[in-house]
Biopython code that builds the backbone (N, CA, C, O; Angstrom):
import numpy as np
from Bio.PDB.StructureBuilder import StructureBuilder

atoms = [
    (1, "MET", "N", (14.285, 2.121, 9.441)),
    (1, "MET", "CA", (13.441, 3.246, 9.102)),
    (1, "MET", "C", (13.121, 3.995, 10.385)),
    (1, "MET", "O", (12.697, 3.384, 11.366)),
    (2, "SER", "N", (13.312, 5.285, 10.396)),
    (2, "SER", "CA", (12.975, 6.061, 11.580)),
    (2, "SER", "C", (11.554, 6.568, 11.462)),
    (2, "SER", "O", (11.049, 6.808, 10.365)),
    (3, "SER", "N", (10.918, 6.726, 12.611)),
    (3, "SER", "CA", (9.554, 7.239, 12.610)),
    (3, "SER", "C", (9.564, 8.660, 13.133)),
    (3, "SER", "O", (10.363, 8.994, 14.008)),
    (4, "PRO", "N", (8.685, 9.503, 12.607)),
    (4, "PRO", "CA", (8.641, 10.888, 13.065)),
    (4, "PRO", "C", (8.072, 10.956, 14.461)),
    (4, "PRO", "O", (7.285, 10.099, 14.864)),
    (5, "SER", "N", (8.469, 11.977, 15.203)),
    (5, "SER", "CA", (7.838, 12.169, 16.504)),
    (5, "SER", "C", (6.426, 12.678, 16.263)),
    (5, "SER", "O", (6.154, 13.315, 15.246)),
    (6, "ALA", "N", (5.535, 12.399, 17.197)),
    (6, "ALA", "CA", (4.131, 12.767, 17.024)),
    (6, "ALA", "C", (3.966, 14.270, 16.844)),
    (6, "ALA", "O", (3.114, 14.705, 16.068)),
    (7, "GLY", "N", (4.765, 15.072, 17.546)),
    (7, "GLY", "CA", (4.634, 16.515, 17.451)),
    (7, "GLY", "C", (5.053, 17.076, 16.107)),
    (7, "GLY", "O", (4.571, 18.133, 15.701)),
    (8, "SER", "N", (5.957, 16.375, 15.402)),
    (8, "SER", "CA", (6.419, 16.867, 14.107)),
    (8, "SER", "C", (5.610, 16.292, 12.953)),
    (8, "SER", "O", (5.821, 16.673, 11.802)),
    (9, "SER", "N", (4.700, 15.391, 13.240)),
    (9, "SER", "CA", (3.894, 14.751, 12.210)),
    (9, "SER", "C", (2.806, 15.689, 11.708)),
    (9, "SER", "O", (2.227, 16.440, 12.492)),
    (10, "PRO", "N", (2.520, 15.655, 10.395)),
    (10, "PRO", "CA", (1.393, 16.434, 9.874)),
    (10, "PRO", "C", (0.069, 15.988, 10.492)),
    (10, "PRO", "O", (-0.931, 16.701, 10.412)),
    (11, "LEU", "N", (0.068, 14.814, 11.104)),
    (11, "LEU", "CA", (-1.153, 14.302, 11.725)),
    (11, "LEU", "C", (-1.422, 14.919, 13.094)),
    (11, "LEU", "O", (-2.506, 14.736, 13.648)),
    (12, "ALA", "N", (-0.459, 15.641, 13.643)),
    (12, "ALA", "CA", (-0.640, 16.254, 14.961)),
    (12, "ALA", "C", (-1.846, 17.191, 14.974)),
    (12, "ALA", "O", (-2.535, 17.289, 15.989)),
    (13, "ASP", "N", (-2.106, 17.872, 13.874)),
    (13, "ASP", "CA", (-3.267, 18.766, 13.791)),
    (13, "ASP", "C", (-4.585, 18.001, 13.839)),
    (13, "ASP", "O", (-5.644, 18.589, 14.056)),
    (14, "TYR", "N", (-4.512, 16.677, 13.634)),
    (14, "TYR", "CA", (-5.709, 15.831, 13.625)),
    (14, "TYR", "C", (-5.762, 14.919, 14.848)),
    (14, "TYR", "O", (-6.469, 13.911, 14.843)),
    (15, "GLY", "N", (-5.021, 15.269, 15.890)),
    (15, "GLY", "CA", (-5.080, 14.539, 17.143)),
    (15, "GLY", "C", (-4.040, 13.452, 17.330)),
    (15, "GLY", "O", (-4.051, 12.752, 18.342)),
    (16, "TRP", "N", (-3.135, 13.302, 16.360)),
    (16, "TRP", "CA", (-2.089, 12.285, 16.491)),
    (16, "TRP", "C", (-1.129, 12.716, 17.585)),
    (16, "TRP", "O", (-0.618, 13.836, 17.563)),
    (17, "ASP", "N", (-0.883, 11.838, 18.536)),
    (17, "ASP", "CA", (-0.009, 12.189, 19.651)),
    (17, "ASP", "C", (0.957, 11.044, 19.942)),
    (17, "ASP", "O", (0.962, 10.035, 19.237)),
    (18, "THR", "N", (1.761, 11.202, 20.968)),
    (18, "THR", "CA", (2.760, 10.180, 21.272)),
    (18, "THR", "C", (2.116, 8.853, 21.666)),
    (18, "THR", "O", (2.677, 7.794, 21.383)),
    (19, "THR", "N", (0.963, 8.888, 22.307)),
    (19, "THR", "CA", (0.275, 7.642, 22.659)),
    (19, "THR", "C", (-0.105, 6.874, 21.403)),
    (19, "THR", "O", (0.154, 5.674, 21.310)),
    (20, "LEU", "N", (-0.716, 7.551, 20.436)),
    (20, "LEU", "CA", (-1.084, 6.890, 19.182)),
    (20, "LEU", "C", (0.155, 6.419, 18.429)),
    (20, "LEU", "O", (0.166, 5.324, 17.868)),
    (21, "GLU", "N", (1.187, 7.239, 18.417)),
    (21, "GLU", "CA", (2.430, 6.855, 17.733)),
    (21, "GLU", "C", (3.007, 5.586, 18.351)),
    (21, "GLU", "O", (3.430, 4.683, 17.629)),
    (22, "ASN", "N", (3.027, 5.509, 19.667)),
    (22, "ASN", "CA", (3.556, 4.322, 20.341)),
    (22, "ASN", "C", (2.708, 3.087, 20.047)),
    (22, "ASN", "O", (3.252, 1.999, 19.860)),
    (23, "GLU", "N", (1.394, 3.239, 20.004)),
    (23, "GLU", "CA", (0.511, 2.115, 19.714)),
    (23, "GLU", "C", (0.634, 1.656, 18.258)),
    (23, "GLU", "O", (0.335, 0.504, 17.945)),
    (24, "PHE", "N", (1.067, 2.540, 17.381)),
    (24, "PHE", "CA", (1.159, 2.233, 15.955)),
    (24, "PHE", "C", (2.489, 1.586, 15.570)),
    (24, "PHE", "O", (2.654, 1.159, 14.427)),
    (25, "THR", "N", (3.420, 1.508, 16.482)),
    (25, "THR", "CA", (4.778, 1.046, 16.182)),
    (25, "THR", "C", (4.807, -0.280, 15.430)),
    (25, "THR", "O", (5.522, -0.399, 14.435)),
    (26, "SER", "N", (4.057, -1.270, 15.874)),
    (26, "SER", "CA", (4.097, -2.582, 15.209)),
    (26, "SER", "C", (3.505, -2.517, 13.804)),
    (26, "SER", "O", (3.949, -3.238, 12.911)),
    (27, "HIS", "N", (2.509, -1.661, 13.603)),
    (27, "HIS", "CA", (1.913, -1.502, 12.270)),
    (27, "HIS", "C", (2.900, -0.817, 11.318)),
    (27, "HIS", "O", (3.008, -1.185, 10.148)),
    (28, "ARG", "N", (3.613, 0.178, 11.838)),
    (28, "ARG", "CA", (4.625, 0.869, 11.020)),
    (28, "ARG", "C", (5.720, -0.119, 10.612)),
    (28, "ARG", "O", (6.206, -0.085, 9.482)),
    (29, "ALA", "N", (6.102, -0.997, 11.543)),
    (29, "ALA", "CA", (7.124, -2.004, 11.246)),
    (29, "ALA", "C", (6.657, -2.959, 10.145)),
    (29, "ALA", "O", (7.474, -3.538, 9.429)),
    (30, "ALA", "N", (5.339, -3.118, 10.017)),
    (30, "ALA", "CA", (4.774, -3.982, 8.975)),
    (30, "ALA", "C", (4.612, -3.245, 7.648)),
    (30, "ALA", "O", (4.097, -3.809, 6.682)),
    (31, "GLY", "N", (5.056, -1.973, 7.598)),
    (31, "GLY", "CA", (5.012, -1.222, 6.348)),
    (31, "GLY", "C", (3.794, -0.340, 6.169)),
    (31, "GLY", "O", (3.619, 0.265, 5.111)),
    (32, "LEU", "N", (2.945, -0.257, 7.190)),
    (32, "LEU", "CA", (1.755, 0.594, 7.088)),
    (32, "LEU", "C", (2.088, 2.017, 7.506)),
    (32, "LEU", "O", (3.043, 2.248, 8.248)),
    (33, "ILE", "N", (1.294, 2.971, 7.025)),
    (33, "ILE", "CA", (1.474, 4.362, 7.427)),
    (33, "ILE", "C", (0.206, 4.831, 8.132)),
    (33, "ILE", "O", (-0.896, 4.440, 7.747)),
    (34, "PRO", "N", (0.348, 5.661, 9.156)),
    (34, "PRO", "CA", (-0.834, 6.146, 9.858)),
    (34, "PRO", "C", (-1.557, 7.219, 9.054)),
    (34, "PRO", "O", (-0.950, 7.957, 8.278)),
    (35, "ALA", "N", (-2.850, 7.285, 9.257)),
    (35, "ALA", "CA", (-3.678, 8.325, 8.637)),
    (35, "ALA", "C", (-4.847, 8.610, 9.562)),
    (35, "ALA", "O", (-5.232, 7.764, 10.367)),
    (36, "ARG", "N", (-5.403, 9.791, 9.445)),
    (36, "ARG", "CA", (-6.581, 10.178, 10.219)),
    (36, "ARG", "C", (-7.685, 10.540, 9.244)),
    (36, "ARG", "O", (-7.454, 11.261, 8.273)),
    (37, "VAL", "N", (-8.884, 10.040, 9.502)),
    (37, "VAL", "CA", (-10.028, 10.356, 8.652)),
    (37, "VAL", "C", (-10.467, 11.783, 8.949)),
    (37, "VAL", "O", (-10.706, 12.143, 10.102)),
    (38, "ALA", "N", (-10.570, 12.593, 7.896)),
    (38, "ALA", "CA", (-10.964, 13.993, 8.038)),
    (38, "ALA", "C", (-12.431, 14.208, 7.686)),
    (38, "ALA", "O", (-13.070, 15.107, 8.233)),
    (39, "ALA", "N", (-12.980, 13.385, 6.771)),
    (39, "ALA", "CA", (-14.380, 13.537, 6.356)),
    (39, "ALA", "C", (-14.867, 12.227, 5.744)),
    (39, "ALA", "O", (-14.097, 11.471, 5.153)),
    (40, "VAL", "N", (-16.170, 11.979, 5.902)),
    (40, "VAL", "CA", (-16.805, 10.807, 5.298)),
    (40, "VAL", "C", (-18.020, 11.286, 4.524)),
    (40, "VAL", "O", (-18.828, 12.057, 5.041)),
    (41, "ASP", "N", (-18.152, 10.826, 3.276)),
    (41, "ASP", "CA", (-19.293, 11.208, 2.454)),
    (41, "ASP", "C", (-19.666, 10.046, 1.550)),
    (41, "ASP", "O", (-18.905, 9.675, 0.657)),
    (42, "ARG", "N", (-20.839, 9.473, 1.783)),
    (42, "ARG", "CA", (-21.366, 8.389, 0.943)),
    (42, "ARG", "C", (-20.381, 7.246, 0.739)),
    (42, "ARG", "O", (-20.185, 6.773, -0.380)),
    (43, "GLY", "N", (-19.774, 6.816, 1.816)),
    (43, "GLY", "CA", (-18.887, 5.670, 1.749)),
    (43, "GLY", "C", (-17.461, 5.968, 1.341)),
    (43, "GLY", "O", (-16.633, 5.058, 1.302)),
    (44, "LEU", "N", (-17.150, 7.217, 1.034)),
    (44, "LEU", "CA", (-15.776, 7.605, 0.727)),
    (44, "LEU", "C", (-15.215, 8.396, 1.896)),
    (44, "LEU", "O", (-15.907, 9.223, 2.489)),
    (45, "CYS", "N", (-13.977, 8.141, 2.216)),
    (45, "CYS", "CA", (-13.325, 8.827, 3.329)),
    (45, "CYS", "C", (-12.174, 9.671, 2.797)),
    (45, "CYS", "O", (-11.332, 9.188, 2.041)),
    (46, "ASP", "N", (-12.150, 10.924, 3.198)),
    (46, "ASP", "CA", (-10.985, 11.766, 2.954)),
    (46, "ASP", "C", (-10.112, 11.629, 4.189)),
    (46, "ASP", "O", (-10.564, 11.866, 5.309)),
    (47, "ALA", "N", (-8.879, 11.253, 3.983)),
    (47, "ALA", "CA", (-7.965, 11.045, 5.097)),
    (47, "ALA", "C", (-6.698, 11.855, 4.877)),
    (47, "ALA", "O", (-6.371, 12.255, 3.759)),
    (48, "VAL", "N", (-6.001, 12.083, 5.970)),
    (48, "VAL", "CA", (-4.717, 12.771, 5.925)),
    (48, "VAL", "C", (-3.680, 11.788, 6.450)),
    (48, "VAL", "O", (-3.809, 11.268, 7.559)),
    (49, "ALA", "N", (-2.665, 11.541, 5.656)),
    (49, "ALA", "CA", (-1.566, 10.654, 6.043)),
    (49, "ALA", "C", (-0.288, 11.477, 6.141)),
    (49, "ALA", "O", (-0.254, 12.639, 5.738)),
    (50, "GLU", "N", (0.751, 10.868, 6.675)),
    (50, "GLU", "CA", (2.043, 11.553, 6.737)),
    (50, "GLU", "C", (2.516, 11.963, 5.352)),
    (50, "GLU", "O", (3.252, 12.938, 5.200)),
    (51, "THR", "N", (2.094, 11.219, 4.350)),
    (51, "THR", "CA", (2.523, 11.472, 2.976)),
    (51, "THR", "C", (1.616, 12.445, 2.239)),
    (51, "THR", "O", (1.899, 12.807, 1.097)),
    (52, "GLY", "N", (0.521, 12.879, 2.880)),
    (52, "GLY", "CA", (-0.407, 13.818, 2.269)),
    (52, "GLY", "C", (-1.830, 13.295, 2.284)),
    (52, "GLY", "O", (-2.102, 12.243, 2.863)),
    (53, "PRO", "N", (-2.749, 14.030, 1.645)),
    (53, "PRO", "CA", (-4.157, 13.619, 1.647)),
    (53, "PRO", "C", (-4.380, 12.394, 0.763)),
    (53, "PRO", "O", (-3.647, 12.164, -0.199)),
    (54, "LEU", "N", (-5.399, 11.619, 1.106)),
    (54, "LEU", "CA", (-5.771, 10.467, 0.298)),
    (54, "LEU", "C", (-7.260, 10.212, 0.430)),
    (54, "LEU", "O", (-7.910, 10.725, 1.341)),
    (55, "ARG", "N", (-7.796, 9.418, -0.481)),
    (55, "ARG", "CA", (-9.212, 9.062, -0.470)),
    (55, "ARG", "C", (-9.308, 7.551, -0.352)),
    (55, "ARG", "O", (-8.597, 6.817, -1.038)),
    (56, "ALA", "N", (-10.188, 7.096, 0.517)),
    (56, "ALA", "CA", (-10.373, 5.659, 0.724)),
    (56, "ALA", "C", (-11.855, 5.345, 0.715)),
    (56, "ALA", "O", (-12.682, 6.205, 1.019)),
    (57, "SER", "N", (-12.190, 4.117, 0.368)),
    (57, "SER", "CA", (-13.591, 3.698, 0.439)),
    (57, "SER", "C", (-13.824, 2.988, 1.762)),
    (57, "SER", "O", (-12.949, 2.294, 2.280)),
    (58, "ALA", "N", (-15.013, 3.177, 2.288)),
    (58, "ALA", "CA", (-15.353, 2.581, 3.587)),
    (58, "ALA", "C", (-15.714, 1.133, 3.430)),
    (58, "ALA", "O", (-16.030, 0.464, 4.414)),
]
sb = StructureBuilder()
sb.init_structure("model")
sb.init_model(0)
sb.init_chain("A")
sb.init_seg("    ")
for serial, (resi, resn, name, xyz) in enumerate(atoms, 1):
    if name == "N":
        sb.init_residue(resn, " ", resi, " ")
    sb.init_atom(name, np.array(xyz, "f"), 0.0, 1.0, " ", f" {name:<3s}", serial, name[0])
structure = sb.get_structure()
């Protein structure tokens, strides 16, 4: 599986950079996808992932 470069990632607008991408390598190999939290409201988090927006509970 190839990983996107940090600059081409939709997460780049949320501060995702090559340093974070490099640190995430082992997690990606384990099948996880990176996401950045965009907002928190009453224990719910709106996040942006490479695959699009998602909602998570804190």
